[in-house]
mmCIF file of the N, C-alpha and C atoms, coordinates in Angstrom:
data_MODEL
# 
_entry.id   MODEL 
# 
loop_
_atom_site.group_PDB 
_atom_site.id 
_atom_site.type_symbol 
_atom_site.label_atom_id 
_atom_site.label_alt_id 
_atom_site.label_comp_id 
_atom_site.label_asym_id 
_atom_site.label_entity_id 
_atom_site.label_seq_id 
_atom_site.pdbx_PDB_ins_code 
_atom_site.Cartn_x 
_atom_site.Cartn_y 
_atom_site.Cartn_z 
_atom_site.occupancy 
_atom_site.B_iso_or_equiv 
_atom_site.pdbx_formal_charge 
_atom_site.auth_seq_id 
_atom_site.auth_comp_id 
_atom_site.auth_asym_id 
_atom_site.auth_atom_id 
_atom_site.pdbx_PDB_model_num 
ATOM 1   N N  . CYS A 1 1  ? 186.360 171.599 -103.229 1.00 0.00 ? 1  CYS A N  1 
ATOM 2   C CA . CYS A 1 1  ? 185.603 171.024 -104.432 1.00 0.00 ? 1  CYS A CA 1 
ATOM 3   C C  . CYS A 1 1  ? 184.905 171.970 -105.437 1.00 0.00 ? 1  CYS A C  1 
ATOM 4   N N  . LEU A 1 2  ? 185.000 172.038 -106.603 1.00 0.00 ? 2  LEU A N  1 
ATOM 5   C CA . LEU A 1 2  ? 184.256 172.797 -107.458 1.00 0.00 ? 2  LEU A CA 1 
ATOM 6   C C  . LEU A 1 2  ? 183.664 171.794 -108.234 1.00 0.00 ? 2  LEU A C  1 
ATOM 7   N N  . ASP A 1 3  ? 182.358 171.907 -108.533 1.00 0.00 ? 3  ASP A N  1 
ATOM 8   C CA . ASP A 1 3  ? 181.722 170.703 -109.304 1.00 0.00 ? 3  ASP A CA 1 
ATOM 9   C C  . ASP A 1 3  ? 180.870 171.639 -110.143 1.00 0.00 ? 3  ASP A C  1 
ATOM 10  N N  . PHE A 1 4  ? 181.007 171.490 -111.733 1.00 0.00 ? 4  PHE A N  1 
ATOM 11  C CA . PHE A 1 4  ? 180.316 172.199 -112.723 1.00 0.00 ? 4  PHE A CA 1 
ATOM 12  C C  . PHE A 1 4  ? 179.481 170.899 -113.410 1.00 0.00 ? 4  PHE A C  1 
ATOM 13  N N  . SER A 1 5  ? 179.352 169.802 -112.803 1.00 0.00 ? 5  SER A N  1 
ATOM 14  C CA . SER A 1 5  ? 178.822 168.680 -113.611 1.00 0.00 ? 5  SER A CA 1 
ATOM 15  C C  . SER A 1 5  ? 177.365 168.970 -113.972 1.00 0.00 ? 5  SER A C  1 
ATOM 16  N N  . THR A 1 6  ? 177.026 168.394 -115.285 1.00 0.00 ? 6  THR A N  1 
ATOM 17  C CA . THR A 1 6  ? 175.635 168.529 -115.794 1.00 0.00 ? 6  THR A CA 1 
ATOM 18  C C  . THR A 1 6  ? 174.967 169.960 -115.853 1.00 0.00 ? 6  THR A C  1 
ATOM 19  N N  . ASN A 1 7  ? 175.983 170.781 -116.437 1.00 0.00 ? 7  ASN A N  1 
ATOM 20  C CA . ASN A 1 7  ? 175.548 172.133 -116.535 1.00 0.00 ? 7  ASN A CA 1 
ATOM 21  C C  . ASN A 1 7  ? 175.730 172.655 -118.279 1.00 0.00 ? 7  ASN A C  1 
ATOM 22  N N  . GLN A 1 8  ? 175.711 171.628 -119.040 1.00 0.00 ? 8  GLN A N  1 
ATOM 23  C CA . GLN A 1 8  ? 175.817 171.857 -120.429 1.00 0.00 ? 8  GLN A CA 1 
ATOM 24  C C  . GLN A 1 8  ? 176.865 172.832 -120.846 1.00 0.00 ? 8  GLN A C  1 
ATOM 25  N N  . ILE A 1 9  ? 178.045 172.939 -120.226 1.00 0.00 ? 9  ILE A N  1 
ATOM 26  C CA . ILE A 1 9  ? 178.952 173.982 -120.582 1.00 0.00 ? 9  ILE A CA 1 
ATOM 27  C C  . ILE A 1 9  ? 179.721 173.553 -121.797 1.00 0.00 ? 9  ILE A C  1 
ATOM 28  N N  . TYR A 1 10 ? 180.448 174.400 -122.430 1.00 0.00 ? 10 TYR A N  1 
ATOM 29  C CA . TYR A 1 10 ? 181.436 174.145 -123.735 1.00 0.00 ? 10 TYR A CA 1 
ATOM 30  C C  . TYR A 1 10 ? 182.910 174.223 -123.368 1.00 0.00 ? 10 TYR A C  1 
ATOM 31  N N  . GLU A 1 11 ? 182.916 174.993 -122.321 1.00 0.00 ? 11 GLU A N  1 
ATOM 32  C CA . GLU A 1 11 ? 184.475 175.329 -121.849 1.00 0.00 ? 11 GLU A CA 1 
ATOM 33  C C  . GLU A 1 11 ? 184.354 175.469 -120.443 1.00 0.00 ? 11 GLU A C  1 
ATOM 34  N N  . ILE A 1 12 ? 185.526 175.362 -119.879 1.00 0.00 ? 12 ILE A N  1 
ATOM 35  C CA . ILE A 1 12 ? 185.878 175.606 -118.534 1.00 0.00 ? 12 ILE A CA 1 
ATOM 36  C C  . ILE A 1 12 ? 185.707 177.107 -118.058 1.00 0.00 ? 12 ILE A C  1 
ATOM 37  N N  . PRO A 1 13 ? 184.710 177.429 -117.133 1.00 0.00 ? 13 PRO A N  1 
ATOM 38  C CA . PRO A 1 13 ? 184.383 178.911 -116.917 1.00 0.00 ? 13 PRO A CA 1 
ATOM 39  C C  . PRO A 1 13 ? 185.571 179.695 -116.553 1.00 0.00 ? 13 PRO A C  1 
ATOM 40  N N  . GLU A 1 14 ? 185.413 181.080 -117.015 1.00 0.00 ? 14 GLU A N  1 
ATOM 41  C CA . GLU A 1 14 ? 186.541 181.866 -116.903 1.00 0.00 ? 14 GLU A CA 1 
ATOM 42  C C  . GLU A 1 14 ? 186.791 182.160 -115.395 1.00 0.00 ? 14 GLU A C  1 
ATOM 43  N N  . GLY A 1 15 ? 188.176 182.136 -115.027 1.00 0.00 ? 15 GLY A N  1 
ATOM 44  C CA . GLY A 1 15 ? 188.489 182.442 -113.810 1.00 0.00 ? 15 GLY A CA 1 
ATOM 45  C C  . GLY A 1 15 ? 188.744 181.000 -113.012 1.00 0.00 ? 15 GLY A C  1 
ATOM 46  N N  . VAL A 1 16 ? 188.388 179.847 -113.263 1.00 0.00 ? 16 VAL A N  1 
ATOM 47  C CA . VAL A 1 16 ? 188.697 178.732 -112.588 1.00 0.00 ? 16 VAL A CA 1 
ATOM 48  C C  . VAL A 1 16 ? 190.194 178.282 -112.512 1.00 0.00 ? 16 VAL A C  1 
ATOM 49  N N  . LEU A 1 17 ? 190.765 178.622 -113.784 1.00 0.00 ? 17 LEU A N  1 
ATOM 50  C CA . LEU A 1 17 ? 192.304 178.353 -113.837 1.00 0.00 ? 17 LEU A CA 1 
ATOM 51  C C  . LEU A 1 17 ? 193.171 179.275 -112.703 1.00 0.00 ? 17 LEU A C  1 
ATOM 52  N N  . GLY A 1 18 ? 192.488 180.240 -112.112 1.00 0.00 ? 18 GLY A N  1 
ATOM 53  C CA . GLY A 1 18 ? 193.215 181.076 -111.331 1.00 0.00 ? 18 GLY A CA 1 
ATOM 54  C C  . GLY A 1 18 ? 192.988 180.612 -109.863 1.00 0.00 ? 18 GLY A C  1 
ATOM 55  N N  . LEU A 1 19 ? 192.217 179.576 -109.576 1.00 0.00 ? 19 LEU A N  1 
ATOM 56  C CA . LEU A 1 19 ? 191.989 179.182 -108.339 1.00 0.00 ? 19 LEU A CA 1 
ATOM 57  C C  . LEU A 1 19 ? 193.227 177.959 -107.888 1.00 0.00 ? 19 LEU A C  1 
ATOM 58  N N  . THR A 1 20 ? 194.287 178.532 -107.651 1.00 0.00 ? 20 THR A N  1 
ATOM 59  C CA . THR A 1 20 ? 195.468 177.567 -107.496 1.00 0.00 ? 20 THR A CA 1 
ATOM 60  C C  . THR A 1 20 ? 195.532 176.682 -106.420 1.00 0.00 ? 20 THR A C  1 
ATOM 61  N N  . GLU A 1 21 ? 194.500 177.017 -105.362 1.00 0.00 ? 21 GLU A N  1 
ATOM 62  C CA . GLU A 1 21 ? 194.352 176.096 -104.246 1.00 0.00 ? 21 GLU A CA 1 
ATOM 63  C C  . GLU A 1 21 ? 193.332 175.091 -104.363 1.00 0.00 ? 21 GLU A C  1 
ATOM 64  N N  . LEU A 1 22 ? 192.498 175.063 -105.456 1.00 0.00 ? 22 LEU A N  1 
ATOM 65  C CA . LEU A 1 22 ? 191.700 174.083 -105.799 1.00 0.00 ? 22 LEU A CA 1 
ATOM 66  C C  . LEU A 1 22 ? 192.136 172.598 -105.881 1.00 0.00 ? 22 LEU A C  1 
ATOM 67  N N  . GLN A 1 23 ? 191.491 171.752 -105.079 1.00 0.00 ? 23 GLN A N  1 
ATOM 68  C CA . GLN A 1 23 ? 191.899 170.417 -105.171 1.00 0.00 ? 23 GLN A CA 1 
ATOM 69  C C  . GLN A 1 23 ? 191.102 169.444 -105.753 1.00 0.00 ? 23 GLN A C  1 
ATOM 70  N N  . THR A 1 24 ? 189.802 169.749 -106.050 1.00 0.00 ? 24 THR A N  1 
ATOM 71  C CA . THR A 1 24 ? 188.970 168.813 -106.856 1.00 0.00 ? 24 THR A CA 1 
ATOM 72  C C  . THR A 1 24 ? 188.318 169.661 -107.945 1.00 0.00 ? 24 THR A C  1 
ATOM 73  N N  . LEU A 1 25 ? 188.039 169.318 -109.118 1.00 0.00 ? 25 LEU A N  1 
ATOM 74  C CA . LEU A 1 25 ? 187.298 169.880 -110.127 1.00 0.00 ? 25 LEU A CA 1 
ATOM 75  C C  . LEU A 1 25 ? 186.579 168.867 -110.762 1.00 0.00 ? 25 LEU A C  1 
ATOM 76  N N  . ARG A 1 26 ? 185.344 168.782 -110.880 1.00 0.00 ? 26 ARG A N  1 
ATOM 77  C CA . ARG A 1 26 ? 184.552 167.940 -111.589 1.00 0.00 ? 26 ARG A CA 1 
ATOM 78  C C  . ARG A 1 26 ? 183.708 168.699 -112.568 1.00 0.00 ? 26 ARG A C  1 
ATOM 79  N N  . LEU A 1 27 ? 183.810 168.138 -113.794 1.00 0.00 ? 27 LEU A N  1 
ATOM 80  C CA . LEU A 1 27 ? 183.398 168.578 -115.071 1.00 0.00 ? 27 LEU A CA 1 
ATOM 81  C C  . LEU A 1 27 ? 182.339 167.694 -115.877 1.00 0.00 ? 27 LEU A C  1 
ATOM 82  N N  . ASN A 1 28 ? 181.962 166.614 -115.112 1.00 0.00 ? 28 ASN A N  1 
ATOM 83  C CA . ASN A 1 28 ? 181.278 165.559 -115.845 1.00 0.00 ? 28 ASN A CA 1 
ATOM 84  C C  . ASN A 1 28 ? 180.053 165.995 -116.587 1.00 0.00 ? 28 ASN A C  1 
ATOM 85  N N  . LYS A 1 29 ? 179.562 165.155 -117.467 1.00 0.00 ? 29 LYS A N  1 
ATOM 86  C CA . LYS A 1 29 ? 178.200 165.313 -118.207 1.00 0.00 ? 29 LYS A CA 1 
ATOM 87  C C  . LYS A 1 29 ? 178.005 166.700 -118.798 1.00 0.00 ? 29 LYS A C  1 
ATOM 88  N N  . ASN A 1 30 ? 178.952 167.165 -119.450 1.00 0.00 ? 30 ASN A N  1 
ATOM 89  C CA . ASN A 1 30 ? 178.891 168.545 -120.125 1.00 0.00 ? 30 ASN A CA 1 
ATOM 90  C C  . ASN A 1 30 ? 178.975 168.277 -121.725 1.00 0.00 ? 30 ASN A C  1 
ATOM 91  N N  . ASN A 1 31 ? 179.295 169.380 -122.350 1.00 0.00 ? 31 ASN A N  1 
ATOM 92  C CA . ASN A 1 31 ? 179.656 169.491 -123.774 1.00 0.00 ? 31 ASN A CA 1 
ATOM 93  C C  . ASN A 1 31 ? 181.093 169.959 -124.061 1.00 0.00 ? 31 ASN A C  1 
ATOM 94  N N  . LEU A 1 32 ? 182.008 169.641 -123.077 1.00 0.00 ? 32 LEU A N  1 
ATOM 95  C CA . LEU A 1 32 ? 183.145 170.040 -123.377 1.00 0.00 ? 32 LEU A CA 1 
ATOM 96  C C  . LEU A 1 32 ? 184.076 169.665 -124.494 1.00 0.00 ? 32 LEU A C  1 
ATOM 97  N N  . LEU A 1 33 ? 184.538 170.189 -125.288 1.00 0.00 ? 33 LEU A N  1 
ATOM 98  C CA . LEU A 1 33 ? 185.335 169.794 -126.415 1.00 0.00 ? 33 LEU A CA 1 
ATOM 99  C C  . LEU A 1 33 ? 186.926 169.548 -126.042 1.00 0.00 ? 33 LEU A C  1 
ATOM 100 N N  . GLU A 1 34 ? 187.327 170.557 -125.089 1.00 0.00 ? 34 GLU A N  1 
ATOM 101 C CA . GLU A 1 34 ? 188.909 170.371 -124.659 1.00 0.00 ? 34 GLU A CA 1 
ATOM 102 C C  . GLU A 1 34 ? 188.937 170.674 -123.206 1.00 0.00 ? 34 GLU A C  1 
ATOM 103 N N  . ILE A 1 35 ? 190.212 170.285 -122.790 1.00 0.00 ? 35 ILE A N  1 
ATOM 104 C CA . ILE A 1 35 ? 190.508 170.717 -121.555 1.00 0.00 ? 35 ILE A CA 1 
ATOM 105 C C  . ILE A 1 35 ? 191.873 171.427 -121.865 1.00 0.00 ? 35 ILE A C  1 
ATOM 106 N N  . PRO A 1 36 ? 192.137 172.779 -121.525 1.00 0.00 ? 36 PRO A N  1 
ATOM 107 C CA . PRO A 1 36 ? 193.201 173.600 -122.121 1.00 0.00 ? 36 PRO A CA 1 
ATOM 108 C C  . PRO A 1 36 ? 194.522 172.961 -121.444 1.00 0.00 ? 36 PRO A C  1 
ATOM 109 N N  . ASP A 1 37 ? 195.370 173.198 -122.055 1.00 0.00 ? 37 ASP A N  1 
ATOM 110 C CA . ASP A 1 37 ? 196.955 172.763 -121.615 1.00 0.00 ? 37 ASP A CA 1 
ATOM 111 C C  . ASP A 1 37 ? 197.299 173.500 -120.424 1.00 0.00 ? 37 ASP A C  1 
ATOM 112 N N  . ASN A 1 38 ? 196.718 174.809 -120.060 1.00 0.00 ? 38 ASN A N  1 
ATOM 113 C CA . ASN A 1 38 ? 196.962 175.571 -118.897 1.00 0.00 ? 38 ASN A CA 1 
ATOM 114 C C  . ASN A 1 38 ? 196.324 175.089 -117.559 1.00 0.00 ? 38 ASN A C  1 
ATOM 115 N N  . ILE A 1 39 ? 195.704 173.924 -117.720 1.00 0.00 ? 39 ILE A N  1 
ATOM 116 C CA . ILE A 1 39 ? 195.180 173.364 -116.595 1.00 0.00 ? 39 ILE A CA 1 
ATOM 117 C C  . ILE A 1 39 ? 196.100 172.949 -115.527 1.00 0.00 ? 39 ILE A C  1 
ATOM 118 N N  . ALA A 1 40 ? 197.347 172.679 -115.920 1.00 0.00 ? 40 ALA A N  1 
ATOM 119 C CA . ALA A 1 40 ? 198.330 172.537 -115.214 1.00 0.00 ? 40 ALA A CA 1 
ATOM 120 C C  . ALA A 1 40 ? 198.783 173.714 -113.988 1.00 0.00 ? 40 ALA A C  1 
ATOM 121 N N  . GLU A 1 41 ? 197.861 174.959 -114.176 1.00 0.00 ? 41 GLU A N  1 
ATOM 122 C CA . GLU A 1 41 ? 198.215 175.947 -113.472 1.00 0.00 ? 41 GLU A CA 1 
ATOM 123 C C  . GLU A 1 41 ? 197.459 175.578 -112.302 1.00 0.00 ? 41 GLU A C  1 
ATOM 124 N N  . LEU A 1 42 ? 196.553 174.704 -112.025 1.00 0.00 ? 42 LEU A N  1 
ATOM 125 C CA . LEU A 1 42 ? 195.770 174.248 -110.957 1.00 0.00 ? 42 LEU A CA 1 
ATOM 126 C C  . LEU A 1 42 ? 196.741 173.242 -110.340 1.00 0.00 ? 42 LEU A C  1 
ATOM 127 N N  . SER A 1 43 ? 197.868 173.716 -109.770 1.00 0.00 ? 43 SER A N  1 
ATOM 128 C CA . SER A 1 43 ? 198.928 173.009 -109.210 1.00 0.00 ? 43 SER A CA 1 
ATOM 129 C C  . SER A 1 43 ? 198.664 172.145 -107.992 1.00 0.00 ? 43 SER A C  1 
ATOM 130 N N  . ASN A 1 44 ? 197.808 172.391 -107.353 1.00 0.00 ? 44 ASN A N  1 
ATOM 131 C CA . ASN A 1 44 ? 197.064 171.503 -106.225 1.00 0.00 ? 44 ASN A CA 1 
ATOM 132 C C  . ASN A 1 44 ? 196.012 170.513 -106.380 1.00 0.00 ? 44 ASN A C  1 
ATOM 133 N N  . LEU A 1 45 ? 195.628 170.566 -107.722 1.00 0.00 ? 45 LEU A N  1 
ATOM 134 C CA . LEU A 1 45 ? 194.647 169.656 -107.936 1.00 0.00 ? 45 LEU A CA 1 
ATOM 135 C C  . LEU A 1 45 ? 195.005 168.152 -107.701 1.00 0.00 ? 45 LEU A C  1 
ATOM 136 N N  . THR A 1 46 ? 194.184 167.486 -106.999 1.00 0.00 ? 46 THR A N  1 
ATOM 137 C CA . THR A 1 46 ? 194.246 166.025 -106.754 1.00 0.00 ? 46 THR A CA 1 
ATOM 138 C C  . THR A 1 46 ? 193.401 165.279 -107.416 1.00 0.00 ? 46 THR A C  1 
ATOM 139 N N  . GLU A 1 47 ? 192.108 165.707 -107.978 1.00 0.00 ? 47 GLU A N  1 
ATOM 140 C CA . GLU A 1 47 ? 191.203 165.240 -108.491 1.00 0.00 ? 47 GLU A CA 1 
ATOM 141 C C  . GLU A 1 47 ? 190.360 165.939 -109.695 1.00 0.00 ? 47 GLU A C  1 
ATOM 142 N N  . LEU A 1 48 ? 190.768 165.282 -110.801 1.00 0.00 ? 48 LEU A N  1 
ATOM 143 C CA . LEU A 1 48 ? 189.994 165.929 -112.235 1.00 0.00 ? 48 LEU A CA 1 
ATOM 144 C C  . LEU A 1 48 ? 189.108 164.906 -112.805 1.00 0.00 ? 48 LEU A C  1 
ATOM 145 N N  . CYS A 1 49 ? 187.697 165.422 -112.785 1.00 0.00 ? 49 CYS A N  1 
ATOM 146 C CA . CYS A 1 49 ? 186.965 164.395 -113.618 1.00 0.00 ? 49 CYS A CA 1 
ATOM 147 C C  . CYS A 1 49 ? 186.336 165.222 -114.781 1.00 0.00 ? 49 CYS A C  1 
ATOM 148 N N  . PHE A 1 50 ? 186.289 164.746 -115.887 1.00 0.00 ? 50 PHE A N  1 
ATOM 149 C CA . PHE A 1 50 ? 185.567 165.128 -116.884 1.00 0.00 ? 50 PHE A CA 1 
ATOM 150 C C  . PHE A 1 50 ? 184.871 163.907 -117.844 1.00 0.00 ? 50 PHE A C  1 
ATOM 151 N N  . THR A 1 51 ? 184.199 163.110 -117.247 1.00 0.00 ? 51 THR A N  1 
ATOM 152 C CA . THR A 1 51 ? 183.639 161.948 -118.058 1.00 0.00 ? 51 THR A CA 1 
ATOM 153 C C  . THR A 1 51 ? 182.299 162.610 -118.709 1.00 0.00 ? 51 THR A C  1 
ATOM 154 N N  . ASP A 1 52 ? 182.117 161.771 -119.717 1.00 0.00 ? 52 ASP A N  1 
ATOM 155 C CA . ASP A 1 52 ? 181.016 162.118 -120.576 1.00 0.00 ? 52 ASP A CA 1 
ATOM 156 C C  . ASP A 1 52 ? 180.884 163.586 -121.166 1.00 0.00 ? 52 ASP A C  1 
ATOM 157 N N  . ASN A 1 53 ? 181.981 163.820 -121.723 1.00 0.00 ? 53 ASN A N  1 
ATOM 158 C CA . ASN A 1 53 ? 182.009 164.937 -122.474 1.00 0.00 ? 53 ASN A CA 1 
ATOM 159 C C  . ASN A 1 53 ? 182.223 164.824 -124.213 1.00 0.00 ? 53 ASN A C  1 
ATOM 160 N N  . LEU A 1 54 ? 182.973 165.780 -124.650 1.00 0.00 ? 54 LEU A N  1 
ATOM 161 C CA . LEU A 1 54 ? 183.222 165.588 -126.168 1.00 0.00 ? 54 LEU A CA 1 
ATOM 162 C C  . LEU A 1 54 ? 184.769 165.534 -126.337 1.00 0.00 ? 54 LEU A C  1 
ATOM 163 N N  . ILE A 1 55 ? 185.467 165.343 -125.414 1.00 0.00 ? 55 ILE A N  1 
ATOM 164 C CA . ILE A 1 55 ? 186.889 165.647 -125.499 1.00 0.00 ? 55 ILE A CA 1 
ATOM 165 C C  . ILE A 1 55 ? 187.425 164.434 -126.296 1.00 0.00 ? 55 ILE A C  1 
ATOM 166 N N  . THR A 1 56 ? 188.356 164.924 -127.336 1.00 0.00 ? 56 THR A N  1 
ATOM 167 C CA . THR A 1 56 ? 189.102 163.908 -128.049 1.00 0.00 ? 56 THR A CA 1 
ATOM 168 C C  . THR A 1 56 ? 190.811 163.957 -127.964 1.00 0.00 ? 56 THR A C  1 
ATOM 169 N N  . VAL A 1 57 ? 191.039 164.780 -127.077 1.00 0.00 ? 57 VAL A N  1 
ATOM 170 C CA . VAL A 1 57 ? 192.616 164.731 -126.892 1.00 0.00 ? 57 VAL A CA 1 
ATOM 171 C C  . VAL A 1 57 ? 192.838 165.109 -125.446 1.00 0.00 ? 57 VAL A C  1 
ATOM 172 N N  . LEU A 1 58 ? 193.720 164.422 -124.712 1.00 0.00 ? 58 LEU A N  1 
ATOM 173 C CA . LEU A 1 58 ? 194.138 164.780 -123.403 1.00 0.00 ? 58 LEU A CA 1 
ATOM 174 C C  . LEU A 1 58 ? 195.051 165.915 -123.501 1.00 0.00 ? 58 LEU A C  1 
ATOM 175 N N  . PRO A 1 59 ? 195.055 166.993 -122.665 1.00 0.00 ? 59 PRO A N  1 
ATOM 176 C CA . PRO A 1 59 ? 195.946 168.034 -122.841 1.00 0.00 ? 59 PRO A CA 1 
ATOM 177 C C  . PRO A 1 59 ? 197.427 167.497 -122.270 1.00 0.00 ? 59 PRO A C  1 
ATOM 178 N N  . VAL A 1 60 ? 198.502 168.071 -122.972 1.00 0.00 ? 60 VAL A N  1 
ATOM 179 C CA . VAL A 1 60 ? 200.062 167.785 -122.487 1.00 0.00 ? 60 VAL A CA 1 
ATOM 180 C C  . VAL A 1 60 ? 200.105 168.180 -121.083 1.00 0.00 ? 60 VAL A C  1 
ATOM 181 N N  . GLY A 1 61 ? 199.469 169.320 -120.575 1.00 0.00 ? 61 GLY A N  1 
ATOM 182 C CA . GLY A 1 61 ? 199.507 169.876 -119.278 1.00 0.00 ? 61 GLY A CA 1 
ATOM 183 C C  . GLY A 1 61 ? 199.270 168.938 -118.208 1.00 0.00 ? 61 GLY A C  1 
ATOM 184 N N  . LEU A 1 62 ? 198.566 167.798 -118.275 1.00 0.00 ? 62 LEU A N  1 
ATOM 185 C CA . LEU A 1 62 ? 198.083 166.899 -117.466 1.00 0.00 ? 62 LEU A CA 1 
ATOM 186 C C  . LEU A 1 62 ? 199.370 166.123 -117.000 1.00 0.00 ? 62 LEU A C  1 
ATOM 187 N N  . ALA A 1 63 ? 200.469 165.942 -117.687 1.00 0.00 ? 63 ALA A N  1 
ATOM 188 C CA . ALA A 1 63 ? 201.638 165.390 -117.279 1.00 0.00 ? 63 ALA A CA 1 
ATOM 189 C C  . ALA A 1 63 ? 202.440 166.044 -116.305 1.00 0.00 ? 63 ALA A C  1 
ATOM 190 N N  . LEU A 1 64 ? 202.257 167.448 -116.048 1.00 0.00 ? 64 LEU A N  1 
ATOM 191 C CA . LEU A 1 64 ? 203.005 168.334 -115.315 1.00 0.00 ? 64 LEU A CA 1 
ATOM 192 C C  . LEU A 1 64 ? 202.270 168.427 -113.853 1.00 0.00 ? 64 LEU A C  1 
ATOM 193 N N  . MET A 1 65 ? 201.083 167.717 -113.678 1.00 0.00 ? 65 MET A N  1 
ATOM 194 C CA . MET A 1 65 ? 200.295 167.809 -112.556 1.00 0.00 ? 65 MET A CA 1 
ATOM 195 C C  . MET A 1 65 ? 200.791 166.806 -111.557 1.00 0.00 ? 65 MET A C  1 
ATOM 196 N N  . SER A 1 66 ? 201.884 166.874 -110.743 1.00 0.00 ? 66 SER A N  1 
ATOM 197 C CA . SER A 1 66 ? 202.457 166.081 -109.993 1.00 0.00 ? 66 SER A CA 1 
ATOM 198 C C  . SER A 1 66 ? 201.495 165.623 -108.672 1.00 0.00 ? 66 SER A C  1 
ATOM 199 N N  . LYS A 1 67 ? 200.615 166.505 -108.335 1.00 0.00 ? 67 LYS A N  1 
ATOM 200 C CA . LYS A 1 67 ? 199.709 166.092 -107.044 1.00 0.00 ? 67 LYS A CA 1 
ATOM 201 C C  . LYS A 1 67 ? 198.454 165.412 -107.652 1.00 0.00 ? 67 LYS A C  1 
ATOM 202 N N  . LEU A 1 68 ? 198.174 165.262 -108.932 1.00 0.00 ? 68 LEU A N  1 
ATOM 203 C CA . LEU A 1 68 ? 197.032 164.785 -109.224 1.00 0.00 ? 68 LEU A CA 1 
ATOM 204 C C  . LEU A 1 68 ? 196.890 163.237 -109.067 1.00 0.00 ? 68 LEU A C  1 
ATOM 205 N N  . LYS A 1 69 ? 196.006 162.781 -108.572 1.00 0.00 ? 69 LYS A N  1 
ATOM 206 C CA . LYS A 1 69 ? 195.781 161.114 -107.996 1.00 0.00 ? 69 LYS A CA 1 
ATOM 207 C C  . LYS A 1 69 ? 194.687 160.744 -108.635 1.00 0.00 ? 69 LYS A C  1 
ATOM 208 N N  . ILE A 1 70 ? 193.621 161.378 -109.171 1.00 0.00 ? 70 ILE A N  1 
ATOM 209 C CA . ILE A 1 70 ? 192.526 160.713 -109.721 1.00 0.00 ? 70 ILE A CA 1 
ATOM 210 C C  . ILE A 1 70 ? 192.172 161.444 -110.926 1.00 0.00 ? 70 ILE A C  1 
ATOM 211 N N  . LEU A 1 71 ? 192.074 160.832 -112.201 1.00 0.00 ? 71 LEU A N  1 
ATOM 212 C CA . LEU A 1 71 ? 191.708 161.325 -113.382 1.00 0.00 ? 71 LEU A CA 1 
ATOM 213 C C  . LEU A 1 71 ? 190.743 160.497 -113.987 1.00 0.00 ? 71 LEU A C  1 
ATOM 214 N N  . GLU A 1 72 ? 189.450 161.077 -114.101 1.00 0.00 ? 72 GLU A N  1 
ATOM 215 C CA . GLU A 1 72 ? 188.438 160.171 -114.574 1.00 0.00 ? 72 GLU A CA 1 
ATOM 216 C C  . GLU A 1 72 ? 188.098 160.978 -116.039 1.00 0.00 ? 72 GLU A C  1 
ATOM 217 N N  . ALA A 1 73 ? 188.223 160.213 -117.136 1.00 0.00 ? 73 ALA A N  1 
ATOM 218 C CA . ALA A 1 73 ? 188.047 160.627 -118.547 1.00 0.00 ? 73 ALA A CA 1 
ATOM 219 C C  . ALA A 1 73 ? 187.192 159.772 -119.302 1.00 0.00 ? 73 ALA A C  1 
ATOM 220 N N  . HIS A 1 74 ? 186.519 158.759 -118.708 1.00 0.00 ? 74 HIS A N  1 
ATOM 221 C CA . HIS A 1 74 ? 185.827 157.817 -119.745 1.00 0.00 ? 74 HIS A CA 1 
ATOM 222 C C  . HIS A 1 74 ? 184.635 158.437 -120.141 1.00 0.00 ? 74 HIS A C  1 
ATOM 223 N N  . GLY A 1 75 ? 184.162 157.832 -121.184 1.00 0.00 ? 75 GLY A N  1 
ATOM 224 C CA . GLY A 1 75 ? 182.769 158.534 -121.678 1.00 0.00 ? 75 GLY A CA 1 
ATOM 225 C C  . GLY A 1 75 ? 182.977 159.652 -122.664 1.00 0.00 ? 75 GLY A C  1 
ATOM 226 N N  . ASN A 1 76 ? 184.068 159.565 -123.114 1.00 0.00 ? 76 ASN A N  1 
ATOM 227 C CA . ASN A 1 76 ? 184.235 161.089 -124.121 1.00 0.00 ? 76 ASN A CA 1 
ATOM 228 C C  . ASN A 1 76 ? 184.379 160.504 -125.586 1.00 0.00 ? 76 ASN A C  1 
ATOM 229 N N  . ASP A 1 77 ? 184.255 161.352 -126.517 1.00 0.00 ? 77 ASP A N  1 
ATOM 230 C CA . ASP A 1 77 ? 184.568 161.004 -127.759 1.00 0.00 ? 77 ASP A CA 1 
ATOM 231 C C  . ASP A 1 77 ? 185.849 160.961 -128.268 1.00 0.00 ? 77 ASP A C  1 
ATOM 232 N N  . SER A 1 78 ? 186.553 159.964 -127.978 1.00 0.00 ? 78 SER A N  1 
ATOM 233 C CA . SER A 1 78 ? 187.992 160.117 -127.974 1.00 0.00 ? 78 SER A CA 1 
ATOM 234 C C  . SER A 1 78 ? 188.654 158.991 -128.540 1.00 0.00 ? 78 SER A C  1 
ATOM 235 N N  . HIS A 1 79 ? 190.067 159.158 -128.797 1.00 0.00 ? 79 HIS A N  1 
ATOM 236 C CA . HIS A 1 79 ? 190.807 158.073 -129.175 1.00 0.00 ? 79 HIS A CA 1 
ATOM 237 C C  . HIS A 1 79 ? 192.086 158.266 -128.157 1.00 0.00 ? 79 HIS A C  1 
ATOM 238 N N  . MET A 1 80 ? 191.482 158.265 -126.841 1.00 0.00 ? 80 MET A N  1 
ATOM 239 C CA . MET A 1 80 ? 192.719 158.586 -125.837 1.00 0.00 ? 80 MET A CA 1 
ATOM 240 C C  . MET A 1 80 ? 193.342 157.214 -125.636 1.00 0.00 ? 80 MET A C  1 
# 
């Protein structure tokens, strides 16, 4: 589990997308503007949480994440 919640970050920290064995990524309550399409590189991710950010569009890459079971995205400035 990697938890970057409540850190006022604007983007996913460099290197995180290289953690291919990562199963849980929490990015809640930050200032994220987007989740990059290459989030799909985290092929073992089962839980992705990015509630209460500034995200307006879900990345297409999410559709490629076959192991993803939990996706929490509420509380964003979005039209998702």
